[in-house]
VEXGU-951716 format. One line per field, with one value per residue (C-alpha): x negated, z negated, y negated; residue number from 1; residue in one letter. Coordinates in steps of 0.02 Angstrom, whole numbers, plus 50000, padded with zeros to 5 digits. Example, Ala and Ser with C-alpha at 12.3 -4.5 7.8 and 13.67 -1.06 7.14 Angstrom:
BEGIN
u	c(49385, 49316)
w	c(49610, 49643)
v	c(50225, 50053)
pos	c(1, 2)
code	c(A, S)
END
This chain:
BEGIN
u	c(47503, 47497, 47581, 47611, 47766, 47884, 47910, 47824, 47661, 47502, 47448, 47329, 47474, 47640, 47752, 47633, 47719, 47683, 47748, 47757, 47880, 47942, 47989, 47945, 47917, 47869, 47749, 47804, 47697, 47694, 47525, 47465, 47295, 47171, 47093, 47224, 47237, 47059, 47102, 47240, 47169, 47006, 47158, 47246, 47064, 46994, 46851, 46920, 47069, 47066, 47226, 47391, 47587, 47714, 47912, 47950, 47856, 47874, 48052, 48130, 48108, 48202, 48215, 48112, 48000, 47872, 47732, 47708, 47602, 47485, 47278, 47138, 46957, 46929, 46812, 46934, 46960, 47148, 47270, 47338, 47179, 47218, 47310, 47501, 47673, 47672, 47743, 47937, 47941, 47976, 48094, 48079, 48207, 48162, 48134, 47957, 47902, 47697, 47613, 47436, 47325, 47167, 47012, 47012, 46890, 46927, 46814, 46725, 46792, 46933, 47089, 47273, 47395, 47517, 47694, 47741, 47569, 47582, 47716, 47748, 47828, 47713, 47740, 47880, 47881, 47999, 47919, 48012, 48051, 48024, 48181, 48253, 48256, 48136, 47962, 47953, 47915, 47990, 48009, 48206, 48242, 48167, 48125, 48095, 47928, 47855, 47648, 47600, 47412, 47346, 47485, 47635, 47813, 47976, 48143, 48290, 48440, 48579, 48680, 48580, 48696, 48705, 48636, 48482, 48464, 48493, 48355, 48231, 48266, 48253, 48086, 48032, 48079, 48265, 48424, 48548, 48564, 48670, 48743, 48636, 48673, 48638, 48686, 48560, 48427, 48486, 48462, 48277, 48233, 48258, 48106, 48005, 47913, 47944, 47860, 47977, 47902, 48078, 48247, 48364, 48395, 48508, 48505, 48625, 48574, 48542, 48343, 48186, 48071, 48108, 48024, 48150, 48288, 48314, 48202, 48193, 48024, 47985, 47851, 47714, 47734, 47898, 47983, 48131, 48290, 48448, 48595, 48509, 48375, 48232, 48320, 48339, 48357, 48424, 48399, 48454, 48330, 48353, 48361, 48197, 48142, 48290, 48240, 48052, 48109, 48145, 48331, 48427, 48457, 48652, 48648, 48739, 48618, 48691, 48590, 48633, 48671, 48721, 48596, 48615, 48460, 48293, 48086, 47966, 47769, 47735, 47604, 47664, 47827, 47943, 47883, 47895, 47988, 48158, 48269, 48466, 48577, 48713, 48810, 48693, 48556, 48410, 48350, 48252, 48288, 48229, 48151, 48235, 48272, 48226, 48212, 48172, 48368, 48425, 48254, 48289, 48475, 48379, 48258, 48398, 48506, 48367, 48344, 48224, 48213, 48202, 48063, 47898, 47891, 47982, 47873, 47886, 47792, 47802, 47669, 47742, 47717, 47829, 47968, 48062, 48224, 48362, 48343, 48533, 48515, 48474, 48469, 48522, 48578, 48609, 48665, 48548, 48717, 48769, 48781, 48715, 48633, 48776, 48881, 48765, 48831, 48697, 48704, 48688, 48521, 48500, 48337, 48303, 48318, 48184, 48063, 47989, 47847, 47962, 48016, 48076, 47989, 47971, 47887, 47998, 47964, 47934, 47928, 47799, 47748, 47555, 47529, 47372, 47293, 47294, 47188, 47023, 46883, 46700, 46550, 46581, 46531, 46673, 46814, 46902, 46825, 46790, 46796, 46978, 46973, 47120, 47165, 47217, 47226, 47067, 47025, 47077, 47233, 47141, 47157, 46998, 46951, 46921, 46894, 47026, 47012, 46976, 47036, 47204, 47162, 47258, 47314, 47484, 47399, 47265, 47431, 47487, 47343, 47312, 47465, 47437, 47279, 47352, 47233, 47348, 47354, 47268, 47125, 47029, 47039, 46885, 46854, 46704, 46605, 46416, 46360, 46438, 46328, 46349, 46291, 46480, 46516, 46642, 46731, 46885, 47051, 47164, 47199, 47331, 47397, 47510, 47626, 47781, 47685, 47835, 47778, 47725, 47585, 47486, 47560, 47746, 47674, 47662, 47503, 47440, 47470, 47309, 47152, 47142, 46987, 46854, 46740, 46722, 46554, 46586, 46521, 46681, 46784, 46938, 46890, 46983, 46954, 47112, 47141, 47233, 47318, 47357, 47424, 47602, 47650, 47828, 47916, 48018, 48187, 48270, 48117, 48126, 48328, 48309, 48172, 48227, 48221, 48185, 48049, 48016, 47828, 47737, 47625, 47467, 47488, 47474, 47289, 47229, 47390, 47371, 47191, 47242, 47408, 47522, 47641, 47728, 47697, 47766, 47664, 47522, 47607, 47693, 47645, 47511, 47471, 47672, 47809, 47846, 47893, 48038, 47987, 48070, 47974, 47984, 47910, 47831, 47796, 47701, 47710, 47588, 47677, 47563, 47434, 47280, 47241, 47268, 47099, 47060, 46983, 46834, 46693, 46677, 46511, 46630, 46773, 46796, 46768, 46867, 46826, 46992, 47069, 46917, 46969, 46886, 47003, 46994, 47132, 47196, 47347, 47409, 47603, 47717, 47870, 47989, 48160, 48264, 48455, 48591, 48532, 48349, 48265, 48138, 48187, 48050, 47892, 47740, 47608, 47472, 47311, 47271, 47219, 47148, 47224, 47238, 47319, 47420, 47529, 47533, 47663, 47633, 47492, 47391, 47238, 47206, 47048, 47043, 47021, 46952, 46873, 46676, 46687, 46764, 46828, 46996, 47142, 47292, 47297, 47419, 47571, 47523, 47588, 47514, 47616, 47613, 47705, 47821, 47711, 47551, 47504, 47579, 47693, 47825, 47922, 47907, 48093, 48091, 48152, 48277, 48467, 48603, 48680, 48673, 48503, 48399, 48241, 48115, 47962, 47846, 47679, 47533, 47607, 47460, 47442, 47268, 47263, 47325, 47478, 47572, 47734, 47737, 47949, 47962, 47839, 47970, 48108, 48260, 48384, 48523, 48521, 48629, 48586, 48699, 48548, 48549, 48545, 48489, 48553, 48489, 48601, 48584, 48396, 48328, 48191, 48210, 48401, 48547, 48539, 48437, 48252, 48249, 48413, 48328, 48172, 48270, 48347, 48189, 48127, 48274, 48389, 48487, 48512, 48566, 48690, 48780, 48790, 48800, 48896)
w	c(44634, 44810, 44991, 45176, 45215, 45370, 45537, 45667, 45601, 45561, 45398, 45388, 45429, 45382, 45269, 45115, 44947, 44771, 44632, 44493, 44329, 44350, 44528, 44724, 44825, 44968, 45006, 45107, 45271, 45238, 45249, 45261, 45337, 45375, 45204, 45120, 45225, 45185, 44977, 45015, 45116, 44986, 44864, 44974, 44970, 45133, 45181, 45261, 45368, 45570, 45586, 45479, 45536, 45532, 45541, 45473, 45609, 45512, 45489, 45303, 45140, 44990, 44813, 44757, 44864, 44738, 44811, 44922, 44988, 44955, 44997, 44959, 45018, 45053, 44903, 44775, 44685, 44669, 44735, 44584, 44578, 44748, 44736, 44766, 44699, 44564, 44550, 44601, 44657, 44835, 44973, 45087, 45162, 45185, 45392, 45345, 45259, 45290, 45350, 45363, 45476, 45393, 45470, 45461, 45341, 45155, 45019, 44956, 44807, 44824, 44783, 44859, 44755, 44869, 44846, 45002, 45086, 45086, 45210, 45339, 45502, 45641, 45788, 45868, 46035, 46112, 46134, 46307, 46268, 46402, 46502, 46424, 46526, 46676, 46653, 46734, 46675, 46591, 46461, 46404, 46302, 46199, 46006, 45896, 45827, 45709, 45693, 45509, 45478, 45633, 45663, 45724, 45646, 45647, 45576, 45507, 45586, 45438, 45460, 45594, 45692, 45859, 45775, 45733, 45906, 45971, 45870, 45915, 46106, 46080, 46021, 46162, 46275, 46324, 46332, 46269, 46183, 46268, 46190, 46186, 46201, 46019, 46076, 46182, 46104, 45934, 46026, 46094, 45926, 45823, 45866, 45838, 45659, 45616, 45488, 45419, 45355, 45342, 45285, 45277, 45396, 45390, 45521, 45541, 45736, 45730, 45683, 45788, 45715, 45606, 45471, 45436, 45408, 45263, 45243, 45129, 45130, 45114, 45028, 45143, 45278, 45240, 45355, 45276, 45345, 45264, 45390, 45515, 45653, 45731, 45779, 45978, 46058, 46230, 46304, 46441, 46540, 46601, 46800, 46824, 46784, 46852, 47017, 46995, 46907, 47079, 47082, 47215, 47381, 47349, 47154, 47100, 47032, 46925, 46972, 46888, 47042, 46950, 46785, 46665, 46565, 46639, 46581, 46638, 46618, 46571, 46630, 46595, 46620, 46485, 46425, 46447, 46408, 46386, 46504, 46527, 46672, 46644, 46750, 46895, 46826, 46734, 46546, 46392, 46227, 46078, 45929, 45787, 45687, 45832, 45763, 45818, 45823, 45946, 46042, 46051, 46103, 46247, 46292, 46283, 46402, 46534, 46544, 46410, 46230, 46075, 46048, 45992, 45960, 45941, 45992, 45957, 45992, 46190, 46175, 46361, 46432, 46415, 46545, 46638, 46658, 46505, 46340, 46319, 46154, 45979, 45822, 45890, 45796, 45861, 45736, 45856, 45917, 46037, 46225, 46299, 46227, 46258, 46145, 46008, 45891, 45925, 45949, 46089, 46079, 46058, 46111, 45928, 45878, 46020, 46157, 46278, 46134, 46049, 46212, 46144, 46204, 46181, 46202, 46233, 46218, 46384, 46423, 46432, 46626, 46628, 46750, 46696, 46687, 46870, 46886, 46828, 46853, 46894, 46904, 46846, 46670, 46585, 46554, 46651, 46811, 46941, 47074, 47078, 47079, 47088, 47075, 47222, 47317, 47341, 47423, 47344, 47275, 47166, 47121, 47135, 47101, 47265, 47323, 47402, 47565, 47537, 47707, 47665, 47484, 47410, 47259, 47256, 47247, 47118, 47008, 47034, 46984, 46830, 46771, 46816, 46710, 46560, 46580, 46597, 46767, 46906, 46915, 47092, 47236, 47289, 47456, 47454, 47271, 47352, 47190, 47053, 46990, 47128, 47042, 47014, 47199, 47264, 47442, 47489, 47488, 47513, 47638, 47695, 47537, 47550, 47364, 47337, 47183, 47075, 47059, 46920, 47010, 47181, 47217, 47230, 47363, 47546, 47605, 47741, 47746, 47833, 47790, 47901, 47862, 47962, 47835, 47730, 47652, 47461, 47447, 47542, 47424, 47327, 47174, 47039, 46901, 46780, 46661, 46499, 46548, 46698, 46793, 46845, 46973, 46990, 47087, 47002, 47112, 47034, 47084, 47266, 47276, 47203, 47313, 47499, 47630, 47816, 47891, 48083, 48083, 48206, 48293, 48291, 48088, 48102, 48203, 48030, 47999, 48185, 48141, 47987, 48118, 47992, 48137, 48258, 48414, 48543, 48460, 48552, 48720, 48638, 48708, 48593, 48499, 48563, 48488, 48310, 48250, 48117, 47962, 47797, 47668, 47489, 47332, 47245, 47074, 47022, 46873, 46792, 46664, 46643, 46520, 46597, 46719, 46914, 47000, 47184, 47244, 47336, 47250, 47262, 47369, 47516, 47509, 47670, 47676, 47792, 47809, 47882, 47700, 47602, 47516, 47493, 47542, 47415, 47491, 47681, 47639, 47457, 47490, 47673, 47709, 47814, 47889, 47926, 47997, 47881, 47957, 47922, 48092, 48081, 48172, 48095, 47979, 47865, 47792, 47682, 47626, 47464, 47469, 47292, 47127, 46988, 46830, 46874, 46692, 46559, 46398, 46257, 46160, 46308, 46393, 46581, 46629, 46827, 46928, 47110, 47110, 47117, 47183, 47008, 46968, 47037, 46972, 46878, 46687, 46560, 46523, 46646, 46834, 47001, 47064, 47274, 47313, 47455, 47532, 47544, 47724, 47769, 47627, 47745, 47891, 48051, 48117, 48272, 48392, 48260, 48299, 48182, 48082, 47922, 47861, 47745, 47659, 47586, 47503, 47455, 47349, 47366, 47522, 47560, 47366, 47386, 47188, 47071, 46979, 46850, 46918, 47136, 47136, 47062, 47192, 47331, 47315, 47423, 47459, 47554, 47675, 47785, 47944, 48043, 48148, 48025, 47859, 47773, 47609, 47500, 47381, 47272, 47244, 47137, 47117, 47157, 47142, 47052, 47131, 47011, 47056, 47016, 47113, 47246, 47231, 47225, 47382, 47482, 47416, 47441, 47571, 47626, 47451, 47382, 47517, 47531, 47306, 47198, 47040)
v	c(41336, 41302, 41402, 41403, 41451, 41411, 41475, 41493, 41493, 41621, 41636, 41514, 41368, 41305, 41188, 41163, 41179, 41185, 41235, 41103, 41101, 41272, 41241, 41235, 41088, 41009, 40849, 40716, 40668, 40466, 40414, 40603, 40649, 40767, 40742, 40764, 40952, 40967, 40961, 41077, 41237, 41234, 41249, 41393, 41481, 41421, 41338, 41187, 41104, 41108, 40998, 40970, 40936, 40806, 40781, 40952, 41060, 41220, 41192, 41089, 41147, 41151, 41087, 40948, 40846, 40826, 40705, 40549, 40432, 40552, 40477, 40588, 40549, 40745, 40774, 40815, 40943, 40966, 40865, 40817, 40680, 40612, 40455, 40464, 40396, 40510, 40668, 40691, 40512, 40494, 40411, 40565, 40684, 40869, 40808, 40720, 40868, 40911, 41051, 41107, 41190, 41286, 41351, 41543, 41574, 41605, 41532, 41693, 41784, 41686, 41788, 41762, 41729, 41641, 41747, 41854, 41850, 42027, 42045, 41923, 41933, 41846, 41944, 42053, 42147, 42268, 42453, 42539, 42720, 42834, 42851, 42694, 42527, 42506, 42474, 42325, 42150, 42067, 42198, 42162, 42305, 42433, 42483, 42319, 42336, 42191, 42155, 42221, 42184, 42288, 42390, 42390, 42462, 42477, 42403, 42492, 42460, 42466, 42323, 42268, 42114, 42024, 41873, 41964, 42015, 41849, 41775, 41921, 41871, 41689, 41728, 41845, 41704, 41772, 41638, 41776, 41960, 42098, 42267, 42411, 42615, 42661, 42831, 42859, 42801, 42890, 43050, 43015, 42918, 43057, 43170, 43035, 42993, 42802, 42689, 42544, 42397, 42295, 42367, 42220, 42051, 41949, 41793, 41663, 41657, 41479, 41534, 41516, 41646, 41814, 41752, 41613, 41745, 41813, 42005, 42124, 42210, 42427, 42483, 42515, 42664, 42695, 42831, 42822, 42730, 42838, 42851, 42711, 42725, 42575, 42449, 42445, 42278, 42219, 42049, 41953, 41862, 41664, 41668, 41610, 41796, 41868, 41822, 41868, 42066, 42101, 42069, 42169, 42086, 42072, 42008, 41876, 41736, 41617, 41469, 41302, 41195, 41033, 41058, 40893, 40929, 40973, 40965, 40864, 40835, 41003, 41118, 41277, 41363, 41332, 41151, 40960, 40811, 40825, 40730, 40720, 40662, 40525, 40416, 40503, 40448, 40544, 40475, 40536, 40589, 40492, 40619, 40531, 40701, 40807, 40973, 41158, 41176, 41054, 41105, 41277, 41220, 41141, 41310, 41420, 41325, 41307, 41497, 41512, 41576, 41470, 41337, 41376, 41169, 41020, 40912, 40679, 40549, 40569, 40713, 40744, 40588, 40443, 40436, 40271, 40215, 40239, 40326, 40435, 40512, 40472, 40572, 40728, 40872, 41036, 41176, 41297, 41384, 41251, 41303, 41114, 40977, 40882, 40999, 40910, 40756, 40633, 40420, 40324, 40223, 40026, 39935, 39896, 40096, 40158, 40176, 40286, 40309, 40410, 40521, 40701, 40864, 41046, 41213, 41360, 41539, 41630, 41799, 41901, 41931, 41972, 41852, 41788, 41968, 41958, 41814, 41761, 41600, 41636, 41542, 41381, 41287, 41281, 41400, 41263, 41274, 41407, 41514, 41583, 41772, 41876, 42064, 42154, 42307, 42406, 42574, 42746, 42649, 42557, 42378, 42281, 42062, 41955, 41778, 41693, 41594, 41410, 41338, 41291, 41265, 41124, 41018, 41094, 41277, 41226, 41184, 41368, 41437, 41338, 41350, 41550, 41548, 41469, 41288, 41183, 41053, 41046, 40917, 40978, 41081, 41155, 41261, 41240, 41331, 41370, 41255, 41379, 41527, 41670, 41821, 41887, 41874, 41993, 42000, 41885, 41989, 41828, 41687, 41560, 41544, 41419, 41379, 41239, 41185, 41287, 41468, 41547, 41632, 41640, 41805, 41715, 41593, 41620, 41706, 41812, 42019, 42032, 41915, 41795, 41684, 41612, 41571, 41736, 41689, 41671, 41489, 41460, 41544, 41428, 41354, 41266, 41124, 41138, 40984, 41009, 40816, 40728, 40586, 40573, 40423, 40367, 40220, 40097, 40117, 39960, 39871, 39916, 39875, 39691, 39638, 39701, 39562, 39547, 39436, 39404, 39376, 39277, 39397, 39278, 39320, 39498, 39540, 39622, 39714, 39783, 39824, 39956, 40015, 39940, 39893, 40019, 40110, 39975, 39817, 39869, 39823, 39655, 39463, 39442, 39319, 39245, 39317, 39392, 39558, 39596, 39672, 39763, 39706, 39741, 39746, 39941, 39929, 40096, 40194, 40317, 40412, 40552, 40597, 40550, 40411, 40410, 40405, 40407, 40575, 40477, 40429, 40238, 40290, 40343, 40198, 40108, 39896, 39795, 39632, 39591, 39602, 39582, 39769, 39914, 40070, 40232, 40324, 40383, 40354, 40294, 40276, 40301, 40228, 40310, 40257, 40385, 40421, 40508, 40686, 40636, 40580, 40450, 40299, 40172, 40206, 40112, 40165, 40107, 40143, 40090, 39915, 39948, 40040, 39918, 39875, 39747, 39765, 39855, 39914, 39825, 39887, 39964, 39870, 39865, 39977, 39951, 39778, 39788, 39633, 39620, 39826, 39873, 40030, 40081, 40160, 40157, 40187, 40270, 40172, 40026, 39999, 39945, 39813, 39784, 39626, 39627, 39459, 39583, 39657, 39806, 39806, 39843, 39932, 39871, 39880, 39778, 39917, 39985, 39979, 39914, 40048, 40162, 40241, 40291, 40215, 40345, 40308, 40434, 40401, 40522, 40600, 40706, 40773, 40686, 40671, 40796, 40740, 40843, 40819, 40800, 40821, 40627, 40559, 40527, 40376, 40347, 40202, 40197, 40080, 39954, 39839, 39742, 39679, 39507, 39548, 39739, 39792, 39927, 40006, 40184, 40161, 40327, 40448, 40626, 40674, 40725, 40884, 41011, 41035, 41208, 41259, 41153, 41266, 41420, 41374, 41353, 41505, 41617, 41544, 41686, 41738, 41588, 41518, 41696, 41739, 41598, 41592)
pos	c(1, 2, 3, 4, 5, 6, 7, 8, 9, 10, 11, 12, 13, 14, 15, 16, 17, 18, 19, 20, 21, 22, 23, 24, 25, 26, 27, 28, 29, 30, 31, 32, 33, 34, 35, 36, 37, 38, 39, 40, 41, 42, 43, 44, 45, 46, 47, 48, 49, 50, 51, 52, 53, 54, 55, 56, 57, 58, 59, 60, 61, 62, 63, 64, 65, 66, 67, 68, 69, 70, 71, 72, 73, 74, 75, 76, 77, 78, 79, 80, 81, 82, 83, 84, 85, 86, 87, 88, 89, 90, 91, 92, 93, 94, 95, 96, 97, 98, 99, 100, 101, 102, 103, 104, 105, 106, 107, 108, 109, 110, 111, 112, 113, 114, 115, 116, 117, 118, 119, 120, 121, 122, 123, 124, 125, 126, 127, 128, 129, 130, 131, 132, 133, 134, 135, 136, 137, 138, 139, 140, 141, 142, 143, 144, 145, 146, 147, 148, 149, 150, 151, 152, 153, 154, 155, 156, 157, 158, 159, 160, 161, 162, 163, 164, 165, 166, 167, 168, 169, 170, 171, 172, 173, 174, 175, 176, 177, 178, 179, 180, 181, 182, 183, 184, 185, 186, 187, 188, 189, 190, 191, 192, 193, 194, 195, 196, 197, 198, 199, 200, 201, 202, 203, 204, 205, 206, 207, 208, 209, 210, 211, 212, 213, 214, 215, 216, 217, 218, 219, 220, 221, 222, 223, 224, 225, 226, 227, 228, 229, 230, 231, 232, 233, 234, 235, 236, 237, 238, 239, 240, 241, 242, 243, 244, 245, 246, 247, 248, 249, 250, 251, 252, 253, 254, 255, 256, 257, 258, 259, 260, 261, 262, 263, 264, 265, 266, 267, 268, 269, 270, 271, 272, 273, 274, 275, 276, 277, 278, 279, 280, 281, 282, 283, 284, 285, 286, 287, 288, 289, 290, 291, 292, 293, 294, 295, 296, 297, 298, 299, 300, 301, 302, 303, 304, 305, 306, 307, 308, 309, 310, 311, 312, 313, 314, 315, 316, 317, 318, 319, 320, 321, 322, 323, 324, 325, 326, 327, 328, 329, 330, 331, 332, 333, 334, 335, 336, 337, 338, 339, 340, 341, 342, 343, 344, 345, 346, 347, 348, 349, 350, 351, 352, 353, 354, 355, 356, 357, 358, 359, 360, 361, 362, 363, 364, 365, 366, 367, 368, 369, 370, 371, 372, 373, 374, 375, 376, 377, 378, 379, 380, 381, 382, 383, 384, 385, 386, 387, 388, 389, 390, 391, 392, 393, 394, 395, 396, 397, 398, 399, 400, 401, 402, 403, 404, 405, 406, 407, 408, 409, 410, 411, 412, 413, 414, 415, 416, 417, 418, 419, 420, 421, 422, 423, 424, 425, 426, 427, 428, 429, 430, 431, 432, 433, 434, 435, 436, 437, 438, 439, 440, 441, 442, 443, 444, 445, 446, 447, 448, 449, 450, 451, 452, 453, 454, 455, 456, 457, 458, 459, 460, 461, 462, 463, 464, 465, 466, 467, 468, 469, 470, 471, 472, 473, 474, 475, 476, 477, 478, 479, 480, 481, 482, 483, 484, 485, 486, 487, 488, 489, 490, 491, 492, 493, 494, 495, 496, 497, 498, 499, 500, 501, 502, 503, 504, 505, 506, 507, 508, 509, 510, 511, 512, 513, 514, 515, 516, 517, 518, 519, 520, 521, 522, 523, 524, 525, 526, 527, 528, 529, 530, 531, 532, 533, 534, 535, 536, 537, 538, 539, 540, 541, 542, 543, 544, 545, 546, 547, 548, 549, 550, 551, 552, 553, 554, 555, 556, 557, 558, 559, 560, 561, 562, 563, 564, 565, 566, 567, 568, 569, 570, 571, 572, 573, 574, 575, 576, 577, 578, 579, 580, 581, 582, 583, 584, 585, 586, 587, 588, 589, 590, 591, 592, 593, 594, 595, 596, 597, 598, 599, 600, 601, 602, 603, 604, 605, 606, 607, 608, 609, 610, 611, 612, 613, 614, 615, 616, 617, 618, 619, 620, 621, 622, 623, 624, 625, 626, 627, 628, 629, 630, 631, 632, 633, 634, 635, 636, 637, 638, 639, 640, 641, 642, 643, 644, 645, 646, 647, 648, 649, 650, 651, 652, 653, 654, 655, 656, 657, 658, 659, 660, 661, 662, 663, 664, 665, 666, 667, 668, 669, 670, 671, 672, 673, 674, 675, 676, 677, 678, 679, 680, 681, 682, 683, 684, 685, 686, 687, 688, 689, 690, 691, 692, 693, 694, 695, 696, 697, 698, 699, 700, 701, 702, 703, 704, 705, 706, 707)
code	c(X, X, X, X, X, X, X, X, X, X, X, X, X, X, X, X, X, X, X, X, X, X, X, X, X, X, X, X, X, X, X, X, X, X, X, X, X, X, X, X, X, X, X, X, X, X, X, X, X, X, X, X, X, X, X, X, X, X, X, X, X, X, X, X, X, X, X, X, X, X, X, X, X, X, X, X, X, X, X, X, X, X, X, X, X, X, X, X, X, X, X, X, X, X, X, X, X, X, X, X, X, X, X, X, X, X, X, X, X, X, X, X, X, X, X, X, X, X, X, X, X, X, X, X, X, X, X, X, X, X, X, X, X, X, X, X, X, X, X, X, X, X, X, X, X, X, X, X, X, X, X, X, X, X, X, X, X, X, X, X, X, X, X, X, X, X, X, X, X, X, X, X, X, X, X, X, X, X, X, X, X, X, X, X, X, X, X, X, X, X, X, X, X, X, X, X, X, X, X, X, X, X, X, X, X, X, X, X, X, X, X, X, X, X, X, X, X, X, X, X, X, X, X, X, X, X, X, X, X, X, X, X, X, X, X, X, X, X, X, X, X, X, X, X, X, X, X, X, X, X, X, X, X, X, X, X, X, X, X, X, X, X, X, X, X, X, X, X, X, X, X, X, X, X, X, X, X, X, X, X, X, X, X, X, X, X, X, X, X, X, X, X, X, X, X, X, X, X, X, X, X, X, X, X, X, X, X, X, X, X, X, X, X, X, X, X, X, X, X, X, X, X, X, X, X, X, X, X, X, X, X, X, X, X, X, X, X, X, X, X, X, X, X, X, X, X, X, X, X, X, X, X, X, X, X, X, X, X, X, X, X, X, X, X, X, X, X, X, X, X, X, X, X, X, X, X, X, X, X, X, X, X, X, X, X, X, X, X, X, X, X, X, X, X, X, X, X, X, X, X, X, X, X, X, X, X, X, X, X, X, X, X, X, X, X, X, X, X, X, X, X, X, X, X, X, X, X, X, X, X, X, X, X, X, X, X, X, X, X, X, X, X, X, X, X, X, X, X, X, X, X, X, X, X, X, X, X, X, X, X, X, X, X, X, X, X, X, X, X, X, X, X, X, X, X, X, X, X, X, X, X, X, X, X, X, X, X, X, X, X, X, X, X, X, X, X, X, X, X, X, X, X, X, X, X, X, X, X, X, X, X, X, X, X, X, X, X, X, X, X, X, X, X, X, X, X, X, X, X, X, X, X, X, X, X, X, X, X, X, X, X, X, X, X, X, X, X, X, X, X, X, X, X, X, X, X, X, X, X, X, X, X, X, X, X, X, X, X, X, X, X, X, X, X, X, X, X, X, X, X, X, X, X, X, X, X, X, X, X, X, X, X, X, X, X, X, X, X, X, X, X, X, X, X, X, X, X, X, X, X, X, X, X, X, X, X, X, X, X, X, X, X, X, X, X, X, X, X, X, X, X, X, X, X, X, X, X, X, X, X, X, X, X, X, X, X, X, X, X, X, X, X, X, X, X, X, X, X, X, X, X, X, X, X, X, X, X, X, X, X, X, X, X, X, X, X, X, X, X, X, X, X, X, X, X, X, X, X, X, X, X, X, X, X, X, X, X, X, X, X, X, X, X, X, X, X, X)
END
């Protein structure tokens, strides 16, 4: 016999378990393949397999590991006919339990003998009771309902504990549970008829899904809960969703100003590569023994619910810098990832190809219901339409003015649509199907890029658009993956120096505006300019190649240096005073975007020679050496003192990336008139970026009320 079990899962996926010699056991993921999954799915009564899972994605099993190193060709009638080490012979642990994902289509005439197939908890929701918690998003309190077949049923609250509530809240995207006024609900619910599917729940509080808790099921459509009533659950939303749910202006907002855990590289709210702060330096977590329990601690710490997935193998892109943690073993009840047992990392243990990531449960906000795409060729592109106020107090769909539309706005739109990362923003959409065209309802949209919906961005209160024809409406192209450029800060610090360069060697640089304004009045070709020089090593740590927005037909040839420019400004260099006043600047048009070096096992794809393709491959970096023209700041007119060197990549957001917050690098700079020193070069800042974003959006509220 075979069965699918585990959590969280649908009926056609799960940990694969086999009944042999009177005992249920699992199959190890060593050498597992889609061909193995094909054989197992057919034995389970499904027509085929669509995927498989490793590393106990659906939770760890118990008992025997019956099969290991299974090798099927896909055509076998039984897993017993495939090659393996033999029944009961395995060198695995339950951390390596395999799972399968089957196509949701039954073999005709197959009878499902899978134990418990009739009683499974896949979805939960909270039903708001009239007169109870205010009806607003997200719903944080109500009667707990579980989905059974095509209807929703209640749970009897006899023996219900806060641990059960914690698990339910985690599934709904909330980090904490809170007490509920049962007396109020008892009076309200006594007059209603209920159908109970579950009569007893005994969670430990560490589970990420109610299906993982011991449950007792009643007979179908049972209406009795002797001495009890339907379970009512109340949850505490995280700070991000507390703000969104119309927090009172005088409310105290708990924002972690010194958060030491963050998510990077994710397209959606509540997902990303896990990064932790240690000794003022952000680093990653190795995926050895990475589990749903550890992932859930991260999710709850950041104000989300429990983890939907604990991702391994740098699924959200590779990080840079140190790897701070390995073999993290949380129980699921810790308040912080740093409270969990873990090992320090040696170079032999892990590389960034093993960076751990998470996908967290987040509250349902209904944001995707107020945006849609029309006219595009695929579901990932189209003219953006939003639901706005219409005549007679109704809501109707309308277009967005394309005039101020850019990468940050596209990032928010794609996030709200649930379509991944921004790929491209379009200010004109005349070439798309216009059979469904509506009027414009929004203009002047300006986002920071961190918002969950376009309605949270700044925009005109009254429509103000120069070109209101539908062909000038805003459009988007979204993508499941995106590039992410990061500057290697230590390289800048290690390579900095001052050069006094004769003017007769700077004619080309002057042509490209790489000198300060006073150079124009210099005594050419005599004299010199003082240049602050350094190398820039720019890594692509994203999940797709970084390509210039402009097609090669529009690249500009510069005969002086013998290269094409594919971007107007690729990097920007500023020397600032401590209060942010600019004293000198430099900019760098793209000499050419190419792969200078790559990590082991990755091949270069872009080379500028002979009008070649330009770009930076994932896992590679483009090195602009200190001795290249324009790789400097002209500091001829700068007085000795203490300054800040700031370098920004892709400063105009010309090319969409998964993360713009890591595009800037800063160093403390000391200049005595003859020599220069850089120290504390770092990307971004140790200050919580989430708090930074909230300060920008709610300055008065947060400055006065921070806990």
